[in-house]
C-alpha positions in Angstrom: 96.4 104.1 78.9 93.1 105.9 79.0 94.4 109.0 80.5 95.5 112.3 78.7 98.3 114.5 80.0 95.5 116.8 81.3 93.7 114.0 83.1 91.1 111.4 82.0 88.0 112.1 79.9 86.4 109.0 81.2 82.9 110.1 82.1 82.1 107.0 84.2 85.3 107.7 86.3 84.6 111.5 86.5 81.0 111.0 87.7 82.0 109.2 90.8 82.5 110.5 94.5 86.0 110.0 95.9 87.4 110.3 99.3 90.5 112.5 99.0 91.4 113.5 102.6 90.8 112.7 106.2 88.6 115.3 108.0 91.1 115.6 110.9 93.9 116.5 108.5 92.7 119.5 106.7 94.8 122.3 108.4 97.2 122.6 105.4 97.1 123.0 101.6 97.9 119.9 99.5 98.6 119.9 95.9 97.8 116.4 94.2 95.7 114.9 91.4 92.4 113.2 91.1 92.0 111.0 88.0 95.0 112.7 86.5 93.5 116.2 87.0 95.4 118.6 89.3 93.4 119.4 92.4 94.1 121.4 95.5 92.8 120.1 98.9 92.3 122.6 101.9 93.3 124.3 103.9 89.9 123.7 105.4 87.1 121.7 103.8 87.7 122.7 100.4 88.8 121.1 96.9 89.7 123.2 94.0 90.2 122.3 90.4 91.5 124.9 87.9 90.8 127.6 90.4 87.2 126.6 90.8 85.7 124.8 93.9 84.5 121.2 93.5 81.4 119.7 95.2 82.3 118.3 98.6 80.8 115.9 101.2 81.9 115.0 104.6 81.3 111.3 105.3 82.9 108.3 106.8 85.6 110.5 108.5 86.7 111.7 105.1 86.2 114.7 102.7 84.8 113.5 99.4 84.7 115.3 96.0 84.0 114.8 92.4 85.1 116.0 89.1 82.0 115.2 87.3 78.1 115.1 88.1 77.2 111.9 89.9 73.7 110.8 89.5 73.6 109.4 93.1 74.9 110.5 96.5 77.6 108.5 98.3 76.5 105.1 99.4 75.7 104.3 103.1 77.5 102.3 105.7 74.9 101.5 108.3 77.2 100.4 111.1 78.6 103.9 111.4 75.3 105.0 113.1 75.7 102.4 115.9 77.1 104.2 119.0 79.0 101.2 120.4 81.3 101.1 117.3 84.9 102.1 117.5 85.9 104.2 114.5 89.5 103.7 113.4 91.0 105.7 110.6 94.2 104.0 109.5 96.0 106.7 107.4 96.7 106.9 103.7 99.0 104.6 102.0 100.3 105.4 98.4 100.7 102.6 95.9 102.0 102.4 92.3 99.2 100.6 91.0 95.7 101.0 89.4 93.1 101.7 92.1 91.0 99.0 90.6 93.8 96.4 91.1 93.7 97.5 94.8 90.0 96.8 95.0 90.5 93.3 93.3 93.3 92.3 95.7 91.0 93.3 98.6 88.4 90.7 97.3 90.9 88.1 96.8 90.9 85.4 99.7 93.3 83.0 98.0 96.3 85.2 98.8 95.6 85.2 102.7 97.8 82.1 103.5 100.7 83.3 101.3 100.8 87.1 101.9 99.4 87.3 105.3 100.8 84.2 106.7 99.8 83.1 110.3 97.5 86.3 110.5 94.7 86.1 108.0 95.6 82.6 106.6 98.0 79.6 106.8 99.3 77.3 104.1 97.7 74.0 105.6 94.2 75.9 105.1 94.7 77.5 101.6 91.6 76.3 99.9 88.8 79.0 99.4 85.4 77.3 100.1 82.8 78.0 97.5 80.9 81.3 98.0 78.4 83.5 96.1 79.2 86.5 94.0 76.7 88.7 92.3 75.9 92.1 90.8 72.9 93.4 92.8 71.1 95.4 90.2 68.7 97.0 92.5 71.5 99.0 94.2 74.2 98.7 91.4 76.8 97.0 93.7 78.9 93.9 93.7 78.5 91.6 96.7 80.2 88.3 97.7 78.4 86.3 100.4 78.8 83.1 102.3 82.6 83.5 102.4 84.5 81.5 105.0 88.2 81.3 105.6 90.4 79.9 108.3 92.3 82.7 109.9 95.0 82.0 112.5 94.5 85.4 114.1 91.0 86.9 114.0 91.8 89.9 116.0 94.6 91.3 118.2 92.6 90.0 121.1 91.9 86.5 119.8 95.2 84.9 118.5 93.7 81.4 118.3 92.7 80.3 114.8 89.1 79.9 113.7 86.9 80.2 110.5 85.9 83.7 109.8 82.5 84.4 108.2 83.0 87.3 105.7 81.0 89.3 103.3 82.5 91.6 100.6 80.8 94.6 99.0 81.8 96.9 96.1 79.5 100.0 96.4 81.4 101.9 93.8 84.4 101.3 91.5 87.1 102.6 93.8 85.5 101.5 97.1 85.5 98.1 98.7 84.2 96.7 102.0 84.5 93.9 104.2 81.9 92.7 106.7 83.2 90.2 109.2 81.2 88.4 111.9 82.4 89.7 115.2 84.0 86.9 117.1 82.3 87.8 120.4 79.1 88.9 118.9 78.0 86.5 116.2 74.8 88.3 115.4 76.7 91.5 114.6 79.5 92.3 112.1 82.5 94.5 112.0 82.7 96.8 109.0 85.9 97.6 107.2 85.9 100.1 104.3 88.7 100.8 101.9 88.4 104.2 100.2 90.8 104.8 97.2 91.9 108.1 95.9 93.0 107.4 92.2 95.7 110.0 91.6 96.7 108.7 88.1 96.0 105.6 86.2 98.9 103.7 87.8 99.2 105.7 91.1 96.7 105.8 94.0 96.4 106.2 97.7 94.1 104.2 99.8 92.7 104.4 103.5 91.0 101.7 105.5 88.3 103.1 107.8 87.1 100.5 110.4 83.8 100.4 112.5 84.6 97.8 115.1 82.9 96.2 118.0 86.2 95.2 119.7 86.2 96.8 123.1 89.3 95.1 124.4 92.1 96.1 122.0 93.9 99.5 122.3 93.5 102.0 119.6 97.2 101.6 118.7 96.6 97.7 118.5 93.8 98.0 116.1 95.8 100.5 114.0 98.8 98.6 113.8 97.0 95.4 113.0 95.4 96.8 110.0 98.5 98.6 108.8 100.6 95.6 108.9 97.9 93.8 106.7 97.9 96.7 104.2 101.5 97.1 103.9 101.7 93.4 103.0 99.1 93.9 100.4 101.0 96.9 98.8 104.0 94.7 98.0 101.9 92.3 96.0 99.7 94.9 94.4 102.7 96.9 93.1 104.1 93.9 91.5 101.1 92.8 89.5 101.5 93.1 85.8 100.0 94.6 83.8 99.9 97.6 86.1 96.3 98.4 84.9 93.3 96.1 85.3 92.3 94.1 82.2 88.7 93.7 81.6 88.8 91.7 78.4 87.6 88.2 78.7 90.3 85.5 79.4 93.0 88.2 79.5 93.8 86.6 82.8 92.6 83.1 83.7 90.3 83.0 86.7 89.9 80.2 89.0 86.8 79.2 91.3 88.4 81.4 94.1 88.1 84.4 91.7 84.4 84.5 91.5 84.2 88.0 93.1 86.8 89.4 90.8 85.1 88.0 87.7 81.9 89.7 89.0 83.7 92.9 89.7 85.4 93.1 86.2 82.1 92.3 84.6 80.4 95.2 86.5 83.3 97.6 85.5 82.9 96.5 81.9 79.2 97.0 81.8 79.7 100.6 83.2 82.2 101.3 80.5 84.9 102.5 82.7 88.4 102.9 81.1 90.4 104.8 83.6 92.8 102.4 85.3 92.1 99.6 82.9 94.0 98.4 79.9 90.9 99.4 77.7 92.0 102.4 75.5 89.9 105.5 76.1 88.0 106.8 73.2 89.3 109.9 71.7 
């Protein structure tokens, strides 16, 4: 593993911004870890490491911090500025898995029929149509576009099945996003972000934050729908082996449906990240 008993020395991982708390839940002190390093969150909008305050940002309904010196600010989600959006924070879910495995699972459409049966997929429609994956060098992000998949239950308000038009985006190693064409507004897209707080190499917690156009479903319906999906994913992610994400070529045999995963792993390898992977950290 690439982590020492005091926390990782991986500069690539250290120099990232991480969502570590929800802004509405900062009234108490929480002792936890980030990348294996002990940190204290709160009370109030503060994060401490070894008795020293860490940089913080307030964005996307979360408190963000870093253990290093990022050379960029936190990415942007344009949809959050649209006043008609409904913002739903879904709560943190802890998983015994590498945070990078969680991102990869989010990108995987092939598991929809078998893990999210009769919700996001159905076995008669198990094929993943060809889509495009790329590393966008101008913004240093991974994107998967022209994705389509038959979903039996598009939203809580539309239980009839139809083909969803999807776009995936990975703006940083421990963040992944889904843009889904809104069923009632084809010219607009719902935006769903998954923010991952890597506690240790094989332990993380993650929270979906949704910016939705759905004006029909209740807040509780929207929350429960996403939580059901995420808890189904947790079972799969926690049972993947190896626990950490392999980046070596041909360590796991990809299929055509794994195009986004291949691009994501290549991007991580180019960055030189070791935390959460099977690549040993340099001494």
